[in-house]
MARBA-3410 file (N, C-alpha, C, O; in Angstrom, 1 decimal):
152
106.6,96.0,112.4,105.4,96.3,111.6,104.2,95.3,111.7,104.3,94.1,111.9 ~ 103.2,95.8,111.7,102.1,95.3,112.1,101.0,95.3,110.8,100.8,96.3,110.0 ~ 100.2,94.0,110.7,99.4,93.9,109.6,98.1,93.4,110.1,98.0,92.5,110.9 ~ 96.9,94.1,109.7,95.7,93.7,110.2,94.9,93.5,108.7,95.0,94.5,107.9 ~ 94.2,92.3,108.5,93.3,92.0,107.4,92.0,91.8,108.1,91.7,91.1,109.1
91.2,92.5,107.2,89.6,92.4,107.5,89.0,92.1,106.3,89.4,92.6,105.2 ~ 87.8,91.2,106.5,86.8,91.1,105.3,85.3,91.3,105.7,85.0,90.8,106.7 ~ 84.5,92.0,105.1,83.0,92.2,105.3,82.3,92.2,104.3,82.7,92.7,103.3 ~ 81.0,91.6,104.4,80.0,91.7,103.5,79.2,92.8,103.7,78.4,92.9,104.7 ~ 79.2,93.8,102.8,78.1,95.1,103.1,76.8,94.7,102.1,76.9,94.3,101.0
75.8,95.0,102.7,74.5,94.7,101.8,74.0,95.8,101.0,72.9,96.0,100.8 ~ 75.1,96.4,100.3,74.9,97.5,99.5,75.6,97.2,98.2,76.4,96.3,98.0 ~ 75.4,98.1,97.2,76.1,98.1,96.0,77.7,98.5,96.3,78.2,99.1,97.2 ~ 78.3,98.0,95.3,79.7,98.6,95.3,79.6,100.2,95.0,80.6,100.8,95.5 ~ 78.8,100.7,94.5,78.8,102.3,94.2,78.4,102.6,95.4,79.0,103.6,95.8
77.7,102.3,96.2,77.4,103.0,97.8,78.9,102.7,98.5,79.5,103.6,99.0 ~ 79.4,101.6,98.5,80.8,101.7,99.3,81.7,102.5,98.8,82.4,103.0,99.5 ~ 81.8,102.7,97.4,82.7,103.5,96.9,82.4,104.9,97.1,83.3,105.7,97.2 ~ 81.0,105.4,97.1,80.8,107.0,97.6,81.6,107.1,98.9,82.4,108.0,99.2 ~ 81.3,106.2,99.8,81.8,106.4,101.2,83.3,106.7,101.1,83.9,107.6,101.8
83.9,105.8,100.3,85.6,105.6,100.3,85.9,107.0,99.5,87.0,107.6,99.8 ~ 85.1,107.7,98.6,85.8,108.6,97.8,85.6,110.0,98.4,86.2,111.0,97.9 ~ 84.8,110.1,99.5,84.3,111.3,100.3,85.4,111.3,101.5,85.1,110.6,102.5 ~ 86.4,112.0,101.5,87.2,112.2,102.7,86.7,112.6,103.8,87.2,112.3,104.9 ~ 85.5,113.4,103.6,84.9,113.9,104.9,84.3,113.0,105.7,84.0,113.4,106.8
84.0,111.5,105.1,83.4,110.3,106.1,84.7,110.1,107.0,84.5,109.5,108.1 ~ 85.9,110.5,106.6,86.8,109.7,107.6,86.8,109.9,109.0,87.2,108.9,109.7 ~ 86.3,111.2,109.6,86.1,111.2,111.0,84.9,110.3,111.5,84.9,110.0,112.6 ~ 83.7,109.8,110.6,82.8,109.0,110.8,83.1,107.6,110.9,82.4,106.8,111.5 ~ 84.3,107.2,110.4,84.8,105.9,109.9,85.6,105.5,111.2,85.3,104.6,111.9
86.6,106.3,111.5,87.6,106.0,112.7,87.1,106.7,114.0,86.8,107.9,114.0 ~ 87.1,105.9,115.0,86.7,106.6,116.3,87.5,107.5,116.9,87.0,108.3,117.6 ~ 88.9,107.4,116.6,89.7,108.3,117.3,90.3,109.5,116.1,91.3,110.1,116.3 ~ 89.6,109.6,115.1,89.9,110.7,114.0,89.0,111.8,114.4,87.9,111.5,114.6 ~ 89.4,113.0,114.5,88.6,114.3,114.7,88.4,115.1,113.4,87.3,115.6,113.1
89.3,115.2,112.7,89.2,116.0,111.5,90.2,115.6,110.3,91.2,114.9,110.4 ~ 89.8,116.3,109.1,90.6,115.9,108.0,90.8,117.2,107.0,89.9,118.0,106.8 ~ 92.0,117.3,106.4,92.4,118.2,105.4,92.9,117.6,104.3,93.7,116.7,104.4 ~ 92.2,118.3,102.9,92.9,117.3,101.8,93.3,118.1,100.8,92.7,119.2,100.6 ~ 94.3,117.9,100.2,94.8,118.9,98.8,95.1,117.9,97.9,95.9,116.9,98.2
94.3,118.0,96.7,93.3,119.2,96.5,92.1,118.8,97.0,91.9,117.6,97.1 ~ 91.3,119.7,97.4,89.9,119.7,98.1,89.0,118.8,97.5,89.2,118.8,96.2 ~ 88.1,118.1,97.9,87.0,117.1,97.3,87.3,115.8,97.3,88.1,115.3,98.1 ~ 86.7,115.1,96.3,86.6,113.5,96.1,88.1,112.9,96.1,89.1,113.5,95.9 ~ 88.1,112.1,96.4,89.6,111.4,96.5,90.0,111.1,94.9,89.4,110.5,94.1
91.3,111.7,94.8,92.1,111.4,93.5,93.4,110.9,93.6,93.8,111.0,94.8 ~ 94.1,110.5,92.9,95.4,109.7,92.9,96.4,111.0,93.2,96.4,112.0,92.5 ~ 97.2,110.8,94.3,98.1,112.1,94.6,97.5,112.9,95.9,98.3,113.4,96.7 ~ 96.0,113.1,95.9,95.6,113.7,96.9,96.3,113.4,98.4,96.4,112.3,99.0 ~ 96.8,114.5,98.8,97.4,114.4,100.2,96.4,114.7,101.4,95.7,115.7,101.3
96.4,114.1,102.4,95.6,113.9,103.5,96.3,114.2,104.7,97.4,113.6,104.9 ~ 95.8,115.2,105.5,96.4,115.6,106.9,95.1,115.0,107.8,94.0,115.5,107.6 ~ 95.4,114.1,108.6,94.3,113.8,109.3,94.5,114.1,111.1,95.6,113.7,111.7 ~ 93.6,114.7,111.7,93.9,115.1,113.2,93.4,114.1,114.2,92.2,113.7,114.0 ~ 93.9,113.7,115.0,93.3,112.6,115.7,93.7,112.6,117.3,94.2,113.6,117.8
93.4,111.5,117.9,93.9,111.5,119.5,94.4,110.1,119.8,93.9,109.0,119.3 ~ 95.3,110.2,120.6,96.0,109.0,121.2,95.8,109.0,122.7,96.7,109.4,123.4 ~ 94.7,108.6,123.3,94.6,109.0,124.5,94.1,110.6,124.8,93.0,110.9,124.3 ~ 94.8,111.3,125.4,94.7,112.6,125.8,95.4,113.7,124.6,95.1,114.9,124.2 ~ 96.5,112.8,124.1,97.1,113.6,123.1,96.6,113.7,121.6,96.1,112.9,120.8
96.9,114.8,121.4,96.4,115.1,119.8,97.7,114.6,118.9,98.9,114.6,119.2 ~ 97.0,114.0,117.7,98.2,113.4,116.8,97.9,113.7,115.4,96.7,114.0,115.1 ~ 98.9,113.6,114.6,98.5,114.1,113.4,98.9,112.8,112.4,99.9,112.1,112.7 ~ 98.2,112.3,111.2,98.7,111.3,110.5,98.5,111.9,109.0,97.5,112.6,108.6 ~ 99.7,111.6,108.2,99.9,112.1,106.9,99.8,110.9,105.9,100.5,109.9,105.9
98.8,111.1,105.0,98.6,109.9,103.9,98.5,110.8,102.7,98.3,112.0,102.6 ~ 98.6,109.7,101.6,98.4,110.1,100.1,97.7,109.0,99.4,98.2,107.9,99.4 ~ 96.6,109.3,98.6,96.1,108.4,97.7,96.8,108.0,96.8,97.1,108.7,95.8 ~ 97.1,106.6,96.8,98.3,105.8,95.7,97.6,105.4,94.5,98.0,105.5,93.4 ~ 96.4,105.1,94.8,95.6,104.3,93.6,94.1,104.1,93.8,93.5,103.9,94.9
93.5,104.3,92.6,92.1,104.2,92.3,91.7,103.5,91.3,91.9,103.8,90.2 ~ 91.0,102.4,91.7,90.5,101.7,90.5,88.8,101.8,90.8,88.2,101.4,91.9 ~ 88.2,102.4,89.8,86.8,102.6,90.4,85.9,101.4,90.6,85.7,100.5,89.8 ~ 85.3,101.5,91.8,84.4,100.4,92.3,85.2,98.9,92.6,84.7,97.8,92.9 ~ 86.6,99.1,92.6,87.3,98.0,92.9,88.5,98.1,93.6,89.0,97.1,94.0
89.2,99.3,93.8,90.4,99.2,94.5,90.8,100.7,95.0,90.8,101.6,94.2 ~ 91.0,100.8,96.2,91.2,102.1,96.9,92.5,101.9,97.7,92.5,101.1,98.7 ~ 93.6,102.6,97.3,95.0,102.6,98.1,95.3,103.8,98.7,95.3,104.9,98.1 ~ 95.7,103.8,99.9,96.1,105.3,100.5,97.5,104.5,101.1,97.6,103.3,101.4 ~ 98.5,105.5,101.1,99.8,105.2,101.6,100.2,106.4,102.9,99.4,107.2,103.3
101.4,106.2,103.5,101.7,107.2,104.6,102.7,108.2,104.0,103.5,107.8,103.2 ~ 102.7,109.6,104.4,103.6,110.4,103.8,104.7,110.7,105.2,104.3,110.4,106.3 ~ 105.9,111.2,105.0,106.5,111.3,106.3,105.9,112.2,107.4,105.0,112.9,107.0 ~ 106.4,112.1,108.8,106.3,113.0,109.6,105.0,112.9,110.5,104.7,113.8,111.4 ~ 104.4,112.0,110.3,103.1,111.8,111.1,103.4,110.6,112.1,104.5,110.2,112.2
102.5,110.1,113.0,102.2,109.5,114.1,102.7,108.0,113.5,103.2,107.2,114.3 ~ 102.5,107.7,112.4,102.6,106.3,112.0,104.0,106.3,110.6,104.0,106.7,109.5 ~ 105.0,105.6,111.3,106.3,105.4,110.4,106.0,105.0,109.4,106.2,105.6,108.3 ~ 105.4,103.8,109.4,104.8,102.9,108.2,103.2,102.9,108.1,102.4,102.8,109.1 ~ 102.9,103.0,106.9,101.4,103.0,106.7,100.8,102.9,105.2,101.1,103.6,104.3
99.9,101.6,105.3,99.5,101.2,103.9,98.1,100.8,104.2,97.9,100.0,105.1 ~ 97.1,101.2,103.5,95.7,100.6,103.5,95.3,100.3,102.1,95.3,101.2,101.2 ~ 94.9,99.3,101.9,94.5,98.5,100.5,93.2,98.1,100.7,93.0,97.2,101.5 ~ 92.0,98.9,100.0,90.7,98.2,100.2,90.1,97.8,98.9,89.9,98.6,97.9 ~ 89.9,96.4,98.8,89.4,95.8,97.4,88.0,95.2,97.4,87.7,94.3,98.1
87.0,95.9,96.4,85.7,95.5,96.9,85.3,94.6,95.5,85.8,94.8,94.4 ~ 84.4,93.7,95.8,83.8,92.8,94.6,82.4,92.5,94.9,82.1,92.2,96.0 ~ 81.6,92.7,93.8,80.1,92.6,93.8,80.1,91.0,94.0,80.7,90.2,93.3 ~ 79.3,90.7,95.1,78.8,89.2,95.3,77.4,89.3,95.5,76.8,90.3,95.6 ~ 76.9,87.9,95.5,75.5,87.8,95.9,75.0,88.4,97.2,75.3,87.7,98.2
74.2,89.5,97.5,74.0,89.8,98.6,74.6,91.2,99.1,74.5,91.7,100.2 ~ 75.5,91.8,97.8,76.1,93.2,98.2,77.6,92.9,97.7,78.0,92.2,96.7 ~ 78.4,93.7,98.5,79.7,94.0,98.2,80.6,93.2,99.2,80.4,93.2,100.4 ~ 81.6,92.6,98.7,82.6,91.8,99.7,83.7,93.1,99.9,83.9,93.7,98.9 ~ 84.1,93.4,100.9,85.3,94.5,101.1,86.3,93.5,101.8,86.0,92.7,102.7
87.6,93.8,101.3,88.8,93.3,101.9,89.6,94.6,102.1,89.7,95.5,101.2 ~ 90.1,94.6,103.3,91.1,95.5,103.7,92.4,95.0,104.2,92.3,94.2,105.2 ~ 93.6,95.2,103.7,94.8,94.9,104.0,95.5,96.4,104.8,95.8,97.3,104.1 ~ 95.7,96.5,106.0,96.4,97.8,106.7,97.5,97.2,107.3,97.6,96.2,108.1 ~ 98.7,98.0,106.8,99.9,97.8,107.6,100.5,99.1,108.2,100.5,100.2,107.6
101.0,98.8,109.3,101.5,100.1,110.0,102.8,99.8,110.8,103.3,98.7,110.8 ~ 103.2,100.8,111.3,104.4,101.0,112.3,104.1,102.1,113.2,104.1,103.2,112.6 ~ 103.9,102.2,114.3,103.9,103.5,115.3,105.2,104.1,115.0,106.2,103.4,114.8 ~ 105.3,105.6,115.0,106.4,106.1,114.8,106.9,106.4,116.4,106.3,107.3,117.2 ~ 108.2,105.5,116.8,108.7,105.8,118.0,109.3,107.3,118.4,109.2,107.9,119.5
110.0,107.9,117.2,110.3,109.4,117.2,109.3,110.2,117.4,109.5,111.2,118.2 ~ 107.9,110.1,116.8,106.8,111.0,117.0,106.3,111.0,118.3,105.8,112.0,118.8 ~ 106.3,109.7,119.1,105.9,109.8,120.5,106.6,110.0,121.3,106.0,110.4,122.3 ~ 108.0,109.8,121.4,108.9,109.7,122.3,109.0,108.6,123.5,108.0,107.9,123.5 ~ 109.7,108.4,124.2,109.7,107.3,125.1,108.8,107.1,126.2,108.7,106.0,126.8
108.0,108.3,126.5,107.1,108.2,127.4,105.7,107.5,127.1,104.8,107.4,127.9 ~ 105.6,106.9,125.9,104.6,106.4,125.4,104.9,104.9,125.2,105.9,104.4,124.6 ~ 103.9,104.0,125.6,103.9,102.7,125.5,103.5,102.1,123.9,102.3,102.0,123.5 ~ 104.5,101.8,123.2,104.4,101.6,121.7,103.3,100.5,121.7,102.4,100.6,120.8 ~ 103.3,99.5,122.4,102.1,98.3,122.4,100.8,98.9,122.6,99.9,98.6,121.8
100.7,99.9,123.8,99.4,100.4,123.7,98.9,101.1,122.5,97.8,100.9,122.0 ~ 99.5,101.8,122.0,99.5,102.8,120.8,99.0,101.8,119.5,98.1,102.1,118.7 ~ 99.8,100.6,119.5,99.3,99.9,118.3,98.3,99.1,118.5,97.9,98.5,117.6 ~ 97.7,98.9,119.9,96.5,98.3,120.2,95.5,99.5,119.8,94.4,99.2,119.4 ~ 95.7,100.6,119.9,94.6,101.7,119.7,94.6,101.8,118.0,93.5,102.2,117.5
95.7,101.6,117.3,95.5,101.7,115.9,94.6,100.4,115.5,93.9,100.6,114.5 ~ 94.6,99.2,116.0,94.3,98.2,115.6,92.6,98.3,116.0,91.7,97.9,115.2 ~ 92.3,98.7,117.0,91.1,98.9,117.3,90.3,99.8,116.4,89.2,99.5,116.0 ~ 90.9,101.0,116.1,90.7,102.0,115.3,90.3,101.3,113.6,89.6,101.8,112.8 ~ 91.0,100.4,113.4,90.9,100.0,112.1,89.7,98.8,112.1,89.0,98.6,111.1
89.5,98.1,113.2,88.4,97.0,113.5,87.0,97.8,113.5,86.1,97.2,112.9 ~ 86.9,99.0,113.9,85.9,99.9,114.1,85.7,100.4,112.6,84.6,100.3,112.0 ~ 86.6,100.9,112.1,86.4,101.6,110.4,85.7,100.5,109.6,84.8,100.7,108.8 ~ 86.2,99.4,109.8,85.2,98.3,108.8,84.0,98.1,109.0,83.2,98.1,108.1 ~ 83.5,98.0,110.4,82.1,98.0,110.9,81.3,99.6,110.5,80.2,99.7,110.1
82.1,100.4,110.7,81.6,101.9,110.2,81.3,102.0,108.7,80.3,102.4,108.2 ~ 82.3,101.5,108.0,82.2,101.5,106.5,81.0,100.8,106.1,80.4,101.3,105.2 ~ 80.6,99.4,106.6,79.6,98.8,106.3,78.3,99.5,106.7,77.3,99.5,106.0 ~ 78.3,100.0,107.8,77.1,100.6,108.1,76.7,102.0,107.2,75.6,102.2,106.8 ~ 77.7,102.7,107.2,77.1,103.8,106.4,77.2,103.6,105.1,76.8,104.6,104.4
77.7,102.6,104.3,77.6,102.1,103.0,76.2,101.6,102.8,75.5,101.8,101.8 ~ 75.7,100.7,104.0,74.3,100.3,104.0,73.2,101.5,103.9,72.2,101.5,103.2 ~ 73.5,102.3,104.6,72.5,103.5,104.8,72.2,104.4,103.5,71.2,105.0,103.2 ~ 73.6,104.4,102.7,73.5,105.3,101.4,72.9,104.7,100.6,72.4,105.4,99.7 ~ 72.6,103.3,100.4,72.0,102.5,99.3,72.0,103.4,97.9,71.0,103.9,97.3
73.1,103.6,97.4,73.4,104.3,95.9,73.1,103.1,95.0,73.5,102.0,95.2 ~ 72.6,103.5,94.2,72.4,102.6,92.6,71.4,101.8,92.8,71.0,101.0,91.8
END
């Protein structure tokens, strides 16, 4: 199991960051290797919303399955994994706090690549590095998109 922790100061209000987080259709803009997303129920994030994300690992198309676990408006957004996807274990918790100059965003991302999903022909270390890189780009893109929104 791998844990990635990131923190960034977003020069925008918590409302701006929250709007990006609540709209699942931002997901392909946030992660470089995500191609599309389907959500049930459709629309903005709600607790219990199931998300099926299509992405790529090299030239292979992959699927990630998640569910929104917790929402505390303008403070906390938590997503967990569902069985059957490319990640055997998945947890992502984003915590927002208003600070001088904007919003401090802290992310804790815990995951384990599924050996069963990929099979023995894939190098799990390389896949793990790909997931970490996506998470690093995610925080950068969340910052940029939130700063462009300027809600509030």
